[in-house]
Each structure stands twice: as structure tokens, then as C-alpha cells.
N, C-alpha and C positions, 0 to 999 in steps of 0.2 A: 243173420237172415240171408237167404239166398237171393241173388239178383233177380228182379222181376216179381218177387213175392211182395204182397201187401201186408202190413201189420194188422193184427186182428185183436179183438177183445179189449182188455184193459190198455194194451199198448197203443191201439188206434186212437183212443181218446187222448192219451198223453201226447202223442206226436202231433195231433191236430188241434190241441187245446190252445185257446188264446186268452187265458185268464190273466189275473194280475201277476206281476213278477213274484210277489210273495208266495202265492199259491203254486206257481210253477216251480219255485225253489223247493217247496215242500214236497211236491210230486217227485222231483228229481231225487230228493233225499230218501223218499220211500223206495224208489227203484235202486238207488245205490245200496241201501241197506239190504234189499232183497238179494242183490248180487253178492254182497259180503257174506250173507248167510249161506248162499249156494256154494261159495268158496270155502265154507267151514271156518270162518274167522271167529275167534273167541269173542263172546259177548255180542255177536251180531243179532241174536234173537232179541235182546233187550233194546238194541239200537233200532231195530225194525219196529218193535212195539211202540217205542217213543216217537218215532217218525210218523207212524199211523195216528197216534194220539194227537200229535201236533197238527196233522192234516185235518182230522175231524174237528178239532177245536177251531181252527182257522175257517173251515167251511161253515160251521154252525154260527160263527160270529159275522159272516159276510152275507148280507141279504141277497147278493147276486151269485151265491154259491151253488145253484142247482146243478150246473154241469160238473162241478167238482164233486158234489154228492154222488152223482151217477158213477163217476170214476171210482170213488171210494167204495161204493156198494159192489162194484165189480172186482176190485183189487183186494179188499179186506179179507174175504174168505180165503183167497190164495195165500195171503200173508199169514193169516192165523194157522193154516195148515202147515206152512213152512216153519213157523215158530214152534208149534206143538211137536212136529217131527224132530226138530233139532233138540228140543228139551228132552224128548224120550230117548233120543240117541245118546245124549250127553249125561243122562241121569246116572249117578253112581249106584251101584248095586249095594244098598244098605240093608243090613239085617232088620227084620221087623221087631219092634219092641213089644214084648208081651207082658 
């Protein structure tokens, strides 16, 4: 990010979130996996999917998870698009069985 710029969207909530240490670790895990997927690391799409799932489960089991839910609602569509794009890119060209 360029000096003087402010984070926006899903990043804003992450940077300013004051949730439990467990939730913050899960949020960091999601961002790390997003980065790994962007870097093209093998298996990163599965890692991101698992990190998202863990974050949703933790949020749903925490009665004070409203802020986390808002963050997940913002970041999940982005993560799903990333996962789907990686799966399409890495899909082997298999002949159709007839």
C-alpha cells in the first residue's frame, strides 16, 4: 500500500478489529492463505477453503461474533472467486468419458 493511503473493504475491518486472539489468528490465517494462493503455491486453494471454514465455525460458535461475521461476509466472496479461478487454472485437460 502506498504511503498515505488508507485500507479499504475487508482489509479495513481486519486492521481495526479488536476481537478475541483466536478470531484474530483465524483472520490472519485467511489472509495468509489468500496470499499463498496469489503466489500460486500448490494446495493453497484447499488451505484457503479450510481457513475460511474454520473462521465461519469460530464466528458461529461465538455469541459476540457479529463483527467477525461482517468481515467474513465481505471477504468470503473474494476468497471463493480466488479458489474457483485457481481450480479452473489448474484443472487438467481430461478427455470426456462417453
